[in-house]
C-alpha positions in Angstrom: -15.5 -22.4 -16.6 -15.9 -18.9 -17.8 -12.7 -17.0 -18.3 -12.5 -13.2 -17.8 -9.5 -10.9 -18.4 -9.2 -8.4 -15.6 -6.6 -6.6 -13.5 -5.1 -7.4 -10.1 -6.5 -5.1 -7.4 -3.3 -4.7 -5.3 -0.3 -2.5 -6.2 0.3 0.1 -9.0 2.1 -2.4 -11.2 -1.3 -3.2 -12.7 -0.9 -6.8 -13.5 -3.3 -8.6 -15.9 -5.1 -11.6 -14.5 -7.2 -14.4 -16.0 -10.2 -15.2 -13.8 -12.0 -18.5 -14.3 -15.4 -18.6 -12.6 -16.4 -22.0 -11.0 -20.0 -21.1 -11.1 -20.4 -21.6 -7.3 -18.9 -18.2 -6.2 -15.3 -19.3 -6.5 -12.5 -18.4 -8.8 -9.2 -19.6 -10.1 -6.7 -16.8 -10.9 -3.7 -16.9 -13.2 -1.5 -14.2 -14.7 -2.4 -12.9 -18.1 0.5 -13.6 -20.5 -0.8 -10.9 -22.9 -0.8 -8.1 -20.5 2.2 -5.8 -21.0 2.7 -5.0 -17.2 3.3 -8.6 -16.0 3.5 -10.9 -19.1 1.8 -13.7 -17.1 3.6 -13.3 -13.8 1.9 -12.7 -10.5 3.3 -12.0 -7.1 2.3 -13.9 -3.9 -0.7 -11.7 -3.3 -2.0 -11.9 -6.8 -1.5 -15.6 -6.9 -3.7 -15.9 -3.8 -6.5 -13.8 -5.0 -8.8 -16.8 -5.3 -8.7 -17.2 -1.5 -10.0 -13.7 -1.0 -13.5 -14.1 -2.5 -16.4 -15.5 -0.6 -19.2 -14.2 1.6 -17.7 -14.5 5.0 -17.7 -11.1 6.6 -19.4 -9.4 3.6 -21.8 -6.5 4.1 -24.8 -7.7 2.1 -27.4 -4.9 2.8 -27.4 -1.3 3.8 -27.4 -0.5 7.5 -28.6 2.6 9.3 -27.6 2.9 12.9 -26.6 -0.8 12.9 -30.0 -2.1 11.6 -30.7 -3.5 8.2 -32.3 -1.1 5.8 -33.4 -1.1 2.2 -31.6 0.9 -0.5 -34.3 3.5 -0.9 -34.4 4.3 2.8 -30.6 4.4 3.1 -30.1 6.6 0.0 -32.9 8.9 0.9 -31.4 9.3 4.4 -27.9 10.1 3.0 -29.2 12.6 0.5 -31.4 14.3 3.1 -28.6 14.6 5.6 -26.1 16.0 3.1 -28.7 18.5 1.8 -29.7 19.6 5.3 -26.0 19.9 6.4 -25.1 22.1 3.4 -28.2 24.2 3.8 -27.3 24.9 7.5 -23.5 25.1 7.4 -22.5 25.5 3.7 -20.9 23.1 1.2 -17.5 23.0 3.0 -19.2 21.3 5.9 -19.3 18.0 4.0 -16.4 15.9 2.8 -15.6 12.7 0.8 -12.6 10.5 1.5 -11.9 8.3 -1.5 -9.5 5.4 -2.2 -7.1 4.0 -4.8 -9.2 0.9 -4.6 -12.0 2.7 -6.5 -12.1 2.4 -10.3 -11.6 5.4 -12.5 -15.3 5.6 -13.3 -16.2 5.6 -9.5 -13.6 8.3 -8.9 -14.9 10.4 -11.8 -18.5 10.6 -10.5 -17.3 11.2 -6.9 -15.2 14.2 -8.1 -18.0 15.5 -10.3 -20.5 15.2 -7.5 -18.4 16.9 -4.8 -16.6 19.6 -6.8 -19.2 20.3 -9.5 -22.5 19.9 -7.7 -22.1 20.1 -4.0 -19.7 23.0 -4.6 -16.8 21.9 -2.4 -13.4 20.5 -3.1 -13.3 18.6 0.2 -12.7 15.3 -1.6 -9.4 13.7 -1.0 -8.0 10.2 -1.2 -5.8 7.8 0.5 -3.4 8.3 -2.4 -2.5 11.5 -0.5 -0.7 9.1 1.9 1.4 7.5 -0.8 1.9 9.6 -4.0 1.0 13.3 -3.4 4.7 14.3 -3.2 5.3 12.9 -6.6 2.3 14.7 -8.0 3.7 18.0 -6.5 7.2 17.4 -7.7 6.1 16.5 -11.2 4.0 19.7 -11.3 6.9 21.9 -10.2 9.2 20.4 -12.9 6.8 19.6 -15.8 3.6 21.7 -15.1 1.5 18.5 -14.9 1.5 15.2 -13.0 3.3 13.3 -15.7 5.3 10.1 -15.3 7.9 10.6 -18.0 8.7 6.9 -18.9 7.3 3.4 -19.1 8.1 0.0 -17.8 10.0 -0.7 -21.0 12.7 1.5 -19.7 13.5 -1.0 -17.0 14.3 -3.5 -19.7 16.6 -1.1 -21.5 18.5 0.6 -18.6 22.1 0.0 -17.9 21.7 1.2 -14.3 18.6 1.1 -12.1 18.7 3.1 -8.9 16.0 2.1 -6.4 15.3 4.9 -3.9 13.1 4.3 -0.8 11.6 1.3 -2.6 11.7 -2.3 -1.4 10.8 -3.3 -4.9 11.3 -7.0 -4.2 8.4 -7.0 -1.6 6.2 -4.1 -2.7 6.4 -4.4 -6.5 7.8 -8.0 -7.0 6.9 -8.2 -10.7 8.9 -5.1 -11.5 11.7 -6.4 -9.4 11.8 -9.6 -11.5 11.9 -7.4 -14.6 14.9 -5.5 -13.3 16.7 -8.7 -12.5 15.8 -10.1 -15.9 17.6 -7.1 -17.4 20.6 -7.7 -15.1 20.8 -11.3 -16.3 20.3 -10.4 -20.0 22.3 -7.2 -20.4 24.3 -6.8 -17.2 22.2 -3.9 -15.8 23.7 -2.6 -12.6 21.4 -2.1 -9.5 21.8 0.4 -6.7 19.6 0.4 -3.7 19.2 3.6 -1.6 17.5 2.7 1.6 18.2 3.1 5.4 17.3 -0.6 5.8 18.8 -3.8 4.4 15.8 -5.2 2.6 15.1 -8.1 0.3 15.7 -5.7 -2.6 19.4 -5.4 -1.6 19.9 -9.1 -2.5 21.6 -9.1 -5.9 22.2 -5.4 -5.9 25.6 -4.1 -6.9 25.6 -1.3 -4.3 23.6 -0.5 -1.2 23.6 3.0 0.3 22.2 2.8 3.9 21.6 6.6 4.2 20.1 8.2 7.3 16.3 8.4 7.3 15.2 11.5 5.5 18.5 12.5 3.9 17.7 11.8 0.3 17.9 15.5 -0.7 21.4 15.7 0.6 22.5 12.6 -1.4 21.0 13.8 -4.7 22.3 17.3 -4.3 25.7 15.7 -3.9 25.1 13.7 -7.0 24.1 16.8 -9.0 27.2 18.7 -7.8 29.3 15.7 -9.0 27.5 15.7 -12.3 28.5 19.3 -12.7 32.1 18.8 -11.6 32.5 15.8 -14.0 31.3 17.8 -17.0 28.4 15.5 -17.4 25.7 18.2 -17.8 23.8 18.2 -21.1 24.4 21.8 -22.2 22.0 21.5 -25.2 19.2 20.2 -23.0 19.8 22.8 -20.3 19.4 25.7 -22.7 15.7 24.9 -22.6 15.5 24.4 -18.8 14.4 27.0 -16.3 16.1 27.3 -12.9 19.2 25.4 -13.9 21.8 27.9 -12.5 20.1 28.4 -9.2 19.6 24.7 -8.8 23.3 23.9 -9.6 24.4 26.6 -7.2 22.3 25.1 -4.4 23.7 21.7 -5.1 27.4 22.9 -5.1 26.7 24.6 -1.7 25.1 21.5 -0.2 26.9 19.1 2.2 26.6 15.3 2.0 27.2 15.0 5.8 23.5 14.5 6.7 23.4 11.2 4.8 25.7 9.5 7.3 27.3 7.7 4.4 31.0 7.0 3.9 32.5 9.4 1.4 33.9 6.5 -0.8 30.4 5.0 -0.9 28.9 8.2 -2.2 31.7 8.6 -4.7 31.1 5.0 -6.0 27.4 5.8 -6.4 28.2 9.0 -8.3 30.7 7.2 -10.6 28.0 4.6 -11.4 25.3 7.2 -12.1 27.5 9.5 -14.2 29.1 6.6 -16.0 25.9 5.0 -17.3 23.8 7.2 -19.6 20.8 4.8 -19.5 19.8 5.4 -15.9 16.3 4.8 -14.5 15.8 6.1 -10.9 12.8 4.3 -9.4 11.4 5.9 -6.3 8.5 5.1 -4.0 7.2 5.6 -0.4 10.6 6.2 1.2 10.8 9.3 -0.9 7.1 10.4 -0.9 6.2 9.8 2.7 8.2 12.7 4.1 7.8 16.2 5.4 10.3 17.0 2.6 8.8 14.6 0.1 8.3 17.0 -2.8 11.9 18.3 -2.4 13.1 14.7 -2.5 11.2 14.1 -5.8 12.7 17.3 -7.3 16.2 16.4 -6.2 15.9 13.2 -8.2 14.3 14.9 -11.2 17.0 17.6 -11.2 19.7 15.0 -11.8 17.9 13.5 -14.8 17.0 16.9 -16.2 20.6 18.2 -15.8 21.9 15.3 -17.9 19.1 15.2 -20.4 18.5 11.6 -19.2 14.7 11.7 -19.5 12.1 10.6 -21.9 14.4 8.4 -23.9 14.6 4.6 -23.9 16.2 3.2 -20.8 16.4 6.5 -18.8 14.4 8.7 -16.6 12.9 9.2 -13.1 10.1 6.7 -12.4 7.7 6.8 -9.5 6.0 3.5 -8.7 2.6 3.9 -7.1 1.3 2.0 -4.2 -2.3 1.3 -5.2 -4.0 -0.2 -8.2 -5.7 3.0 -9.3 -3.7 5.8 -7.6 -3.0 7.1 -11.1 -6.6 6.9 -12.3 -7.7 8.9 -9.3 -5.2 11.6 -10.1 -6.5 11.6 -13.7 -10.0 12.5 -12.7 -9.0 15.1 -10.0 -9.5 12.8 -7.0 -7.1 15.0 -4.9 -8.5 18.0 -3.1 -6.3 20.5 -5.1 -6.9 19.1 -8.6 -9.6 19.2 -11.2 -10.4 16.4 -13.7 -8.0 15.6 -16.5 -5.0 17.2 -14.8 -6.6 20.6 -14.9 -6.1 23.0 -12.0 -8.7 24.3 -9.5 -6.7 27.5 -9.3 -6.9 28.2 -13.0 -10.0 30.3 -13.9 -10.1 29.1 -17.6 -9.9 25.4 -16.4 -12.7 25.9 -13.9 -14.9 27.6 -16.5 -14.3 24.8 -19.0 -15.0 22.0 -16.6 -18.1 23.9 -15.2 -19.5 24.3 -18.6 -18.8 20.7 -19.7 -20.6 19.4 -16.6 -23.2 22.1 -16.6 -22.2 22.3 -12.9 -24.4 24.7 -10.8 -21.7 25.5 -8.2 -18.2 24.4 -9.2 -15.7 24.6 -6.3 -13.5 27.7 -6.7 -10.6 26.8 -4.4 -8.8 23.7 -3.3 -10.3 21.6 -0.5 -8.9 20.0 2.6 -6.1 17.5 2.1 -6.4 14.2 4.1 -4.7 15.2 7.4 -6.5 18.6 7.3 -9.8 16.9 6.5 -9.8 14.7 9.6 -8.7 17.6 11.8 -11.7 19.5 10.5 -13.9 16.5 11.3 -12.4 16.5 14.9 -13.1 20.2 15.4 -16.6 20.1 13.9 -16.1 22.1 10.7 -17.0 19.0 8.8 -20.3 17.6 9.9 -21.0 15.0 7.2 -18.4 12.6 5.9 -18.5 9.9 3.2 -15.7 7.3 3.3 -15.3 4.8 0.4 -13.1 1.7 0.4 -10.6 2.8 2.9 -9.8 2.6 6.6 -8.6 5.9 7.9 -9.1 5.0 11.5 -6.0 2.8 11.0 -4.0 4.3 8.1 -3.8 8.0 8.8 -1.2 9.4 11.1 -2.3 9.9 14.7 -4.7 7.1 14.1 -6.2 7.2 17.5 -7.2 10.9 17.1 -8.6 10.1 13.6 -10.7 7.2 15.1 -12.0 9.5 17.7 -12.8 12.2 15.2 -14.8 9.9 13.0 -16.7 8.6 16.0 -17.6 12.2 17.0 -18.7 13.2 13.5 -22.4 14.2 13.2 -23.0 11.9 10.2 -20.6 9.3 8.6 -21.3 7.1 5.6 -19.0 4.2 4.8 -19.2 2.4 1.5 -17.3 -0.9 1.7 -17.5 -4.7 1.2 -17.5 -5.4 5.0 -18.8 -3.9 8.2 -15.8 -5.4 10.1 -13.2 -2.6 9.9 -12.1 -0.1 12.5 -13.7 2.6 10.3 -16.9 0.8 9.3 -17.7 0.2 13.0 -17.9 4.0 13.5 -20.4 4.7 10.6 -23.9 5.9 10.9 -24.8 4.4 7.5 -23.1 1.5 5.8 -23.6 0.9 2.1 -22.7 -2.5 0.7 -20.2 -2.2 -2.2 -19.1 -4.6 -4.9 -15.7 -6.3 -4.4 -12.9 -6.3 -6.9 -14.0 -9.5 -8.7 -17.5 -8.0 -9.1 -16.5 -4.6 -10.4 -16.5 -3.4 -14.0 -14.5 -0.4 -15.1 -10.9 0.8 -15.7 -7.7 1.4 -13.7 -4.4 3.1 -14.6 -1.1 1.7 -13.5 2.2 3.4 -12.8 3.3 3.7 -16.4 0.0 5.3 -17.6 -1.5 2.1 -18.9 -5.3 2.0 -18.7 -6.6 -1.5 -18.2 -10.0 -3.0 -17.8 -11.2 -4.5 -14.6 -14.0 -6.9 -15.5 -16.5 -8.6 -13.3 -16.2 -12.4 -13.0 -18.7 -12.8 -10.2 -22.1 -11.2 -9.5 -22.2 -8.9 -6.5 -23.8 -10.8 -3.6 -26.9 -9.7 -1.7 -27.7 -6.0 -2.1 -24.1 -5.0 -2.9 -23.8 -2.4 -5.7 -20.9 -0.7 -7.6 -19.4 2.5 -6.1 -20.5 4.7 -9.0 -24.1 3.6 -8.4 -23.9 4.6 -4.7 -22.8 8.1 -5.7 -25.2 8.7 -8.6 -28.2 7.5 -6.7 -27.5 10.0 -3.9 -26.9 12.8 -6.5 -30.2 12.0 -8.3 -32.0 12.3 -5.0 -30.4 15.7 -4.4 -31.9 17.0 -7.6 -29.3 16.3 -10.3 -30.8 13.3 -12.1 -29.8 14.4 -15.6 -26.2 15.0 -14.7 -25.9 11.6 -13.1 -28.2 9.5 -15.2 -25.5 6.9 -16.0 -26.6 3.4 -16.8 -23.2 1.8 -17.1 -19.4 2.4 -16.4 -19.0 2.6 -20.2 -21.1 5.8 -20.3 -19.0 7.3 -17.5 -15.8 6.4 -19.2 -16.9 8.1 -22.5 -17.7 11.3 -20.6 -14.3 11.1 -18.8 -12.5 10.7 -22.1 -14.4 13.5 -23.7 -13.6 15.9 -20.9 -9.9 15.0 -21.3 -10.1 16.4 -24.8 -10.7 19.8 -23.2 -7.5 19.4 -21.2 -5.7 18.4 -24.5 -7.0 21.7 -25.9 -5.3 23.5 -23.1 -2.1 21.8 -24.1 -2.1 19.4 -21.1 -0.7 15.9 -21.0 -3.7 13.8 -20.1 -5.8 13.4 -23.2 -7.6 10.2 -24.0 -10.2 11.9 -26.2 -9.4 9.3 -28.9 -11.4 6.8 -26.7 -14.4 9.1 -26.3 -16.3 7.4 -29.1 -15.9 3.8 -27.8 -19.2 2.0 -27.9 -20.3 -0.5 -25.3 -18.8 -3.4 -27.3 -15.5 -1.5 -27.7 -15.3 -0.6 -24.1 -16.0 -4.3 -23.1 -13.2 -5.4 -25.4 -10.8 -2.6 -24.6 -7.1 -3.7 -24.5 -4.5 -2.3 -22.1 -3.8 1.2 -23.5 -1.2 3.8 -22.4 -2.2 7.4 -22.5 -2.2 9.9 -24.1 -4.6 8.6 -26.8 -5.2 11.5 -29.1 -3.1 13.3 -31.7 -0.2 12.2 -29.6 0.0 8.5 -28.7 1.2 7.0 -25.4 4.9 6.8 -24.8 7.7 8.8 -23.1 7.7 12.5 -22.3 10.1 15.4 -22.1 13.0 14.1 -24.3 12.7 17.4 -26.3 12.8 19.6 -23.2 9.3 20.8 -23.7 6.9 20.7 -20.8 3.4 21.7 -19.8 4.5 24.6 -17.7 3.7 28.2 -18.7 6.3 29.0 -21.4 6.6 25.3 -22.2 10.0 24.6 -20.5 11.1 21.9 -18.1 12.2 23.4 -14.7 14.9 22.4 -12.2 14.0 23.3 -8.6 16.6 24.3 -6.1 16.2 22.2 -2.9 18.0 22.1 0.4 18.1 19.2 2.9 16.1 19.6 6.0 15.7 17.1 8.9 12.4 15.2 9.4 9.9 17.3 11.3 9.5 15.1 14.3 12.7 15.5 16.4 14.2 12.9 18.5 14.6 13.7 22.2 15.8 11.8 25.3 12.2 10.7 26.0 11.7 9.6 22.4 15.2 8.5 21.2 14.2 6.2 18.3 13.4 7.1 14.7 10.5 4.8 13.6 10.2 3.8 9.9 7.0 2.1 8.7 6.1 0.2 5.6 4.7 -2.9 3.9 5.5 -6.6 4.2 5.6 -9.0 1.3 2.4 -10.9 1.7 -0.1 -8.4 3.1 -1.9 -5.3 1.8 -3.0 -2.1 3.5 -5.2 -3.1 6.4 -5.8 -6.7 5.3 -9.5 -6.5 4.5 -8.6 -8.5 1.3 -5.2 -10.1 1.8 -6.0 -11.2 5.4 -8.7 -13.5 4.0 -6.0 -15.6 2.3 -4.6 -18.2 4.8 -1.4 -18.7 2.8 -0.6 -15.0 2.9 -0.8 -15.0 6.7 1.5 -18.0 7.0 4.7 -16.0 6.3 4.5 -13.3 8.9 1.4 -13.8 11.1 1.7 -11.0 13.7 2.9 -7.5 13.9 6.6 -7.0 14.7 9.3 -4.4 15.2 12.8 -4.6 13.8 15.4 -3.4 16.4 19.2 -3.4 16.1 21.1 -5.9 18.3 22.9 -3.1 20.1 19.7 -1.4 21.0 18.0 -4.6 22.0 20.9 -5.6 24.3 21.0 -2.1 25.9 17.2 -2.2 26.6 17.1 -5.9 27.6 14.9 -6.9 24.7 15.3 -10.5 23.7 14.4 -12.0 20.3 10.7 -12.9 20.0 9.8 -11.1 23.2 7.2 -8.3 23.1 8.2 -4.6 22.9 6.1 -1.7 23.9 6.6 1.4 21.8 5.5 4.9 22.9 5.3 8.1 20.9 3.8 11.5 21.6 0.6 10.3 19.9 0.1 6.7 20.8 1.4 3.3 21.9 1.9 -0.2 20.4 2.9 -3.6 21.5 4.8 -5.7 18.9 6.9 -8.8 18.6 10.7 -8.1 18.6 12.8 -9.0 15.6 16.4 -8.4 16.6 18.3 -7.7 13.4 21.1 -5.7 11.9 18.8 -4.9 8.9 18.0 -1.7 10.7 20.5 0.9 11.9 21.2 1.6 15.6 18.7 4.1 16.9 16.1 3.2 14.3 13.1 0.8 14.2 10.9 -0.6 11.5 7.3 -1.8 11.9 4.7 -2.8 9.3 1.5 -0.9 8.7 -1.1 -3.7 8.2 -2.5 -4.6 11.6 -5.8 -3.2 12.9 -8.2 -3.3 15.8 -9.7 -6.3 14.1 -6.5 -8.3 13.8 -4.1 -6.9 16.5 -5.4 -3.9 18.4 -2.0 -3.0 19.9 -0.4 -3.3 16.4 -2.0 -0.2 14.9 1.3 1.4 14.1 0.0 4.7 12.6 -1.2 5.6 16.1 2.5 6.3 16.8 3.0 8.5 13.7 2.7 12.2 14.1 0.7 14.1 11.6 3.7 16.0 10.2 3.1 16.8 6.5 5.0 18.1 3.5 4.2 21.8 3.1 3.8 21.5 -0.6 2.0 18.1 -1.1 0.3 17.7 2.2 1.6 14.1 2.4 2.3 12.7 5.9 5.8 11.8 7.1 5.2 8.1 7.7 8.9 7.0 7.6 10.4 9.2 10.4 8.3 9.2 13.5 9.9 9.3 16.9 9.3 6.9 19.8 10.7 5.1 22.9 11.0 1.3 23.3 11.0 -1.0 26.3 10.2 -4.6 27.0 6.6 -5.5 27.5 6.6 -7.4 30.8 4.2 -10.3 30.2 3.4 -12.9 32.9 2.2 -15.4 30.3 2.3 -16.1 26.6 -0.2 -18.1 24.6 -0.8 -19.7 21.2 -4.3 -20.7 20.1 -5.8 -22.5 17.1 -9.4 -22.9 16.3 -11.9 -23.8 13.5 -13.8 -20.6 14.3 -12.8 -17.0 14.9 -11.2 -16.4 18.3 -12.4 -13.7 20.7 -9.6 -12.4 22.9 -9.4 -9.7 25.7 -5.7 -10.2 26.5 -3.3 -7.3 26.8 -1.7 -8.4 23.6 -3.3 -10.6 20.8 -2.8 -11.0 17.1 -5.0 -13.2 15.0 -4.7 -14.6 11.5 -6.5 -17.1 9.2 -5.1 -20.5 8.7 -6.1 -23.2 6.2 -8.0 -25.0 9.0 -9.5 -22.0 10.6 -7.8 -19.4 12.8 -4.6 -18.9 14.8 -3.8 -16.4 17.5 -0.8 -15.2 19.6 -1.6 -13.9 23.0 0.2 -12.4 26.1 -0.9 -10.8 29.3 0.4 -9.1 32.4 -1.6 -11.2 34.8 -2.6 -14.8 34.3 -6.2 -15.9 34.7 -7.1 -18.0 37.7 -8.9 -20.7 35.6 -7.3 -21.4 32.2 -10.1 -23.8 31.2 -12.8 -21.1 31.8 -10.5 -18.6 30.0 -10.2 -20.9 27.0 -13.9 -21.6 26.8 -14.6 -17.9 26.6 -11.8 -17.4 24.1 -13.2 -20.0 21.7 -17.0 -19.5 22.6 -17.2 -23.2 23.6 -19.1 -23.3 26.9 -20.2 -27.0 26.5 -17.5 -28.7 24.4 -15.6 -31.7 25.7 -12.3 -30.5 27.1 -8.9 -32.1 27.6 -6.9 -30.1 30.2 -3.3 -30.4 31.2 -2.2 -27.7 33.6 0.7 -27.1 36.0 0.0 -23.9 37.9 3.3 -24.0 39.7 5.1 -23.8 36.3 2.5 -21.5 34.7 2.0 -24.1 31.9 -1.4 -25.1 30.5 -2.7 -27.0 27.4 -6.4 -27.1 26.8 -8.0 -28.9 23.8 -11.7 -28.9 22.9 -13.2 -31.8 21.0 -16.5 -32.7 19.4 -17.2 -36.2 18.0 -13.5 -37.0 18.3 -12.5 -34.0 16.2 -10.4 -31.1 17.4 -12.3 -27.8 17.6 -9.7 -25.6 19.3 -6.7 -25.6 21.5 -4.8 -23.2 23.7 -1.1 -23.5 24.8 0.1 -21.3 27.6 3.6 -20.8 29.2 5.5 -18.1 31.1 7.9 -17.6 28.2 7.3 -17.3 24.4 6.1 -20.8 23.4 8.4 -23.0 21.2 5.8 -25.0 19.3 5.5 -26.2 15.7 2.9 -23.6 14.9 2.7 -24.3 11.2 1.8 -27.9 12.0 -0.6 -27.0 14.8 -2.6 -24.7 12.6 -3.5 -27.6 10.4 -5.0 -29.6 13.3 -8.5 -28.1 13.8 -10.9 -30.7 12.4 -8.4 -33.5 12.9 -8.4 -36.2 15.6 -5.1 -35.5 17.4 -3.4 -32.7 19.1 0.2 -32.4 20.2 2.8 -29.8 20.0 4.9 -31.7 17.5 4.4 -33.1 14.0 4.0 -36.8 13.6 6.7 -38.8 11.8 4.5 -39.4 8.8 3.4 -35.7 8.6 6.5 -33.6 8.6 6.3 -30.0 9.7 6.9 -27.7 6.7 7.8 -24.8 9.0 6.9 -21.2 8.4 5.8 -20.5 4.9 8.7 -18.9 3.0 7.3 -19.0 -0.6 3.7 -17.9 -0.4 3.1 -18.4 -4.2 3.6 -22.2 -3.9 3.2 -22.7 -0.1 6.7 -24.0 0.5 7.9 -23.9 4.1 11.3 -23.1 5.6 11.8 -26.7 6.8 11.0 -28.1 3.4 13.7 -25.9 1.8 16.2 -26.7 4.6 15.6 -30.4 4.0 16.3 -29.9 0.3 19.6 -28.1 1.1 20.8 -30.5 3.7 19.7 -33.9 2.4 19.6 -33.3 -1.4 22.5 -30.9 -1.7 20.6 -28.2 -3.5 22.9 -25.2 -3.1 21.5 -22.5 -5.4 18.3 -20.6 -5.6 17.8 -22.0 -9.1 18.2 -25.6 -7.9 15.7 -25.1 -5.1 13.3 -23.6 -7.7 13.6 -26.5 -10.0 13.0 -29.0 -7.2 10.3 -27.2 -5.2 9.1 -24.3 -7.5 9.9 -21.9 -4.6 11.1 -18.5 -5.9 10.1 -19.2 -9.5 7.0 -17.1 -9.7 7.2 -13.5 -8.4 10.7 -14.1 -6.9 10.2 -12.0 -3.8 11.2 -15.0 -1.6 14.5 -15.5 -3.5 16.6 -13.4 -1.1 15.3 -15.5 1.9 16.1 -18.8 0.1 19.6 -17.5 -0.6 20.0 -16.5 3.0 19.0 -20.1 4.1 21.5 -21.6 1.8 24.3 -19.3 3.1 23.3 -20.0 6.8 23.1 -23.7 6.3 26.4 -24.1 4.4 28.2 -21.7 6.8 27.0 -23.8 9.8 28.1 -27.0 8.2 31.5 -25.6 7.4 32.0 -24.5 11.0 31.2 -27.9 12.2 
C-alpha cells in the first residue's frame, strides 16, 4: 500500500487526506491528522472519496464530433479553430469558462493563455457563482481580495455568527470546530438564516430573517453599536467613509428583516457584548443581487469596532469550492489579473505583460459568467472552452444556457466524463485527469496553500488540465511561453509573479516559494500566504489596507429587495442550496452509493400552511413554474421554511433527474458590482403534479427511463430509480423490459390492472437482475432493503426477519440507518447523541448528522411519553 498526502477535492475547507493506493486502481481514504484545516477529520463526502474512483463513465480518449480521435488531431483542431475565429472576429469572440475544481497551476496557465496571449479577458469561472460578491466587498473595504483571519479564530472566538451558512451540512469540519470551541470555552453561536437548518441545532440564537434582508439587519447592528458607545474611536481615525456609513445605518429601518424587535435586540446585545466575534458568511450572503452590499454591511460592523485581524475576531467568508481561492489568486475572474493585480491598472498591466512577455495583454475586463453565456447565445462568442464544470445545469436560466452552448459555433469541454449535460453539447471532448490523478496546489478559505498529489495514474489518454492548455498554446505559436514540463515549473513562475504584486504593496505575495526545487515542491507542507517578508497570518489589525492611501474603508449601504419580484402569478420566493451528502452536479459524489442513500431524489421544502392551501400532500410530487423554467420535485412538508418560501437543492441534472434541474427556474439577476447571480431569491408558482402512477425500480445496471418524472441514484448493488407519470402504460411488463434493457430475461409478473398495481422482477440463473414496483399512490416500500437485492435470489417488498431493514441512511460516514438508530433508542435506552455515537459510531466523524440523531431522540421520547 502506497500512502500519499493530498487534499480533499470538495469544499473550501481544504481538508488533508491520506490516500492509500491498492495497486488495482482503488484507494482507501483517511483524514490527515497533520493537516491544520481538519486535523484528521473528514465529512461524509470526504469519507466516501474511495467510492468515487474507477473507470465507469470515464472519458478515456479525445472525441471530435462524437468520434474517437488522437490527441494530435484534437489539439490541432482546437488550435486551428481558435486561431481562425480570432482572425475573423477578433479576440473577444472566444471565451474560457473555468472551475474551482481546477488546480492553481491549471488556472494560472489558462489565465496567461487567455489574457496574455489570446488578448481577451473573456475567462471567468464558476467561482463567480459563489464568491464574487465577497471578492468585490473585500476590494471595496481593503483594496484587495483579502480574507482577514484564519481558522484559528474559530477556536478563540467567544461568539460565532453564521450568516447565510448551513455550516453543519456545507462545511461540516468547520462546524465541528465551532462546537468544539463551544464545549471547551462556552463560545456562543448565532445563526442568521431564513430556514431552520441543521446548523441551528445547538445554536444559542436563530434569526429567521426574510430572504434578502441581511443589509437591513447589519445596518441595525451598526446603529446599535454606535448607540451603545461600542465604536473603536482609535481604529476609526484610520478608516475612510466612517461618518457616511454610520449615518446610513442610523437612518436605516430593521422592518425589512421581518424579525421581532426583541430578537434583533438580543442579537445586538450578544454581538456588542462579546469582543471576540467571528462572523462567518457564505452563499446566503454572496448569491444575491445585493451580495456585495451584504458583505460590506458585515465588514462595516467589524471595522467600526476594530474587531478585525486579531485572535478570535473578524469577518470570515467560507468558500464553496476546493480552489476558489487559488483561482482568485491567479486572476481567474474576468475582471482580475494574476496575483490580485487589476486589469484596470496600467502599471499592473505593464508589469504582468512584461513578466509574461505577452504579445497582446487584455486591456479591459472580460465578460462575467452570466454575460458570457448571453454572448454565446447572441453569437458574439463563437468559440468556447469549458473546463471541469457543468454550466448547462448550474447557471441561472439553465435552459437558455443549455440552448446557447448547443448553438455555439465551436465548443470544447475538458472533463473526466462525457456524461454531463454540458459535455453532451461539445464539439470536442478532451479527457482530463481526475482529482486522485492530479498533481498541483489548491488554496483553502483561510489562505492555506496545500498540495494535491496524484495517488493513481490517469487512465487511457487522460491528461492534466495544464497540459491541455499548454499544448493548444504551443500549436498557436507560443511554445516558449508555455514550455512547461511539470506543475512545479508553473508554480515557481506563479510565485515569482506574485513578487511583482508584493512590490506594488499588494497582499498576495508568495515569492518566498519561487525558488522551490522539484523536491521541495513535492514535499511542500500546507502553507498560509503571504510567504515573503511578511508571513501568513491575520490582516488589518493595524487599520492599514491595500487601498490607495493605505486606509481601510467603511462603505455606506442600503437595503434593497431581491431583484425578482413576487406577483400573483409567481407568489413564492425560491431559495436554493446544497444538501449534506452531494456536491455540485454529482459527477463525483453521485458515484458513491452511500452518499445517495441519505436523500436520493430532488425535493422541495414547503411550509405546511402552503401545502394545505395548495392541496400538496407529503411525499407527493410538486410542479414548480417560474418565468424561466419548470421543475417537478418531491414534496417535503416542513416548518423549516417560512410561509411563502420554498427551498430546493441544486444537484440534480439531465443525467440524474431531468425535471430536477432547479437552476432552470432561477432568473439571471446579478449583483451590479460583483456580477454574481441571485440564486437564493427566485420567484415561482407551485401546484400538485397530478400523476396517474408512481414507481420504484432497482437494477444491477443503469436504468433508462422516459417517464414524466424520474430520478436515479447509485446503490451498493447497482441502481435505484423513482418514477411517476400522467398516463400509465398499457403493458407494464413491456415497459419494464425497456426500462431495464432486458428483452429476453425471465420475468415474474404480478399485476392487477383494476387497482393499478404491478410488480415485475427479472431473473437470470436464479439471481435478481431488476425489479419494478408500480401503484397509483406513492409506494410504501422498504427501499433501503430493496436496493440491496439485485444479485440476490429473492425479491419482496419487505426485509426478512434475519436481515433487518436499516432504513434510510442517516449517518453517511458510517452507513448507519434511521431504523438502526431507532432500535438503539427504543430497545437499548440510548437517549443522547453521545450514547448513540459510542454504540453505533453515528455522528462521531464529521458530526453533520448529529442534529438529525437528536431530532429522532426527541421524537421517539415525546411519542413514548404521549402513550
